[in-house]
N, C-alpha and C positions, 0 to 999 in steps of 0.2 A: 481165629475168629474171622479175619479178612478172607481166608480161603473158603470158609463156609458161606460167607456172604456172597462170594463170587459164584459158588455152587447154586445158591438160591437165585441169584440174578440170571444165571444161565438157564434155570428152570422156568423162568418167566416167559410167557408168550401171551399175546392178546387173546388167542383162542382158548388157552387153558384158563386164563383169568375169567373170561365170560362164562365158560363151562362151569367153573367152581361157583361163581355168583349165582347162576341159574339153579344149579343142583342144591346148593346149601343155604340159599338166602333166607328162607324162613327159619331154618334151624339156627343159623349163625346170629340172626337178629339184625335189626335195622342199624344199630350203632356200628357193628363190624362192617357191614356192607357200605354204609355211608362213608366211613373212613377210607375204605379201600377205593371207593369211587373218587374221593377227593384226591388221593394220591395218583390215581389213574389220570385224572384230568390235568394235574400238575405235570405229570410226565409227558403229556401230549403237547404241552406249551413249549414252543421253540425258545422262549425266554428263560426257561428253567435251565440252570447251568448243569453241565455234565456230572459234577460231583453229587448234586441233588438227585439227578436221575438215577445215579448208581444206588443211592440210599433207597429211593422209591422202588426201583426194580428189585432190589434185594428183599425189601419188605413184601412186595407183591409176590415175588417168587416164593418166599416162605409161606405166604398165605395159600398158594396153590400147590405147594410141595406136598405130596401125599404122606410123607412121614415127617411129623414134627414132634415137638416135645410132648404134647398131649394130643393123642389121636382125635381127629375131628369127628369120628363116629361116636364119641362119648357125648351124650346130650349135654348141652349148655356149656359145661366145663371144657369140652374139647375145643372151644373157640376162645377161651380165655388167653391162651398164649398168642393166638393170632391177633386178638385185639391189642394185647400188650406190644407186640412187634409193630403193628400199624400205628399205635399211639406214639411210640418212640420215633418212628419215621416221620410222623406228622410234626412232632415237636422239633425235630432236627431240620426239617425243610419248611417250617411254618411260614417263613417270609416269602415263600414262592407259591403258597396256596392262597389265591385271591378270593375275595368275596364272590366273584363270578363262578369260580370253580366250586365253591361250597354250595352255591345255588344250583349249579348243574347237577351236583350229586344229590341234593334234596329232590330236585325235579325228577331225576331218573328213578329214585326210590318211589316217588309219587306215581310216576308212569307205570312202574312195575307192580306196585302193591296197593295203590289207591290210598 
């Protein structure tokens, strides 16, 4: 499991993350995108400890990894595993996701989708 998490963490890049968000945002749904953004903002915070950033980058890496448990090309259901991984990551690092980060994620969704 740790080896696979490392693979996902290595798959993460900000460019790939943004590309995935832009391409699949409407299909994935606001909940998936908002959770991904909350994690993204937490990872950018210098106060977030390295262990939490590893959890975050692993989850975001899984989100953008082209081959996951349920292919993302499957409408609606294809993002259920992504949402699950993001939810577990958020639960794990919740103490490092501030109200400001949650607001930033909401605002970004609002900016993108109205």
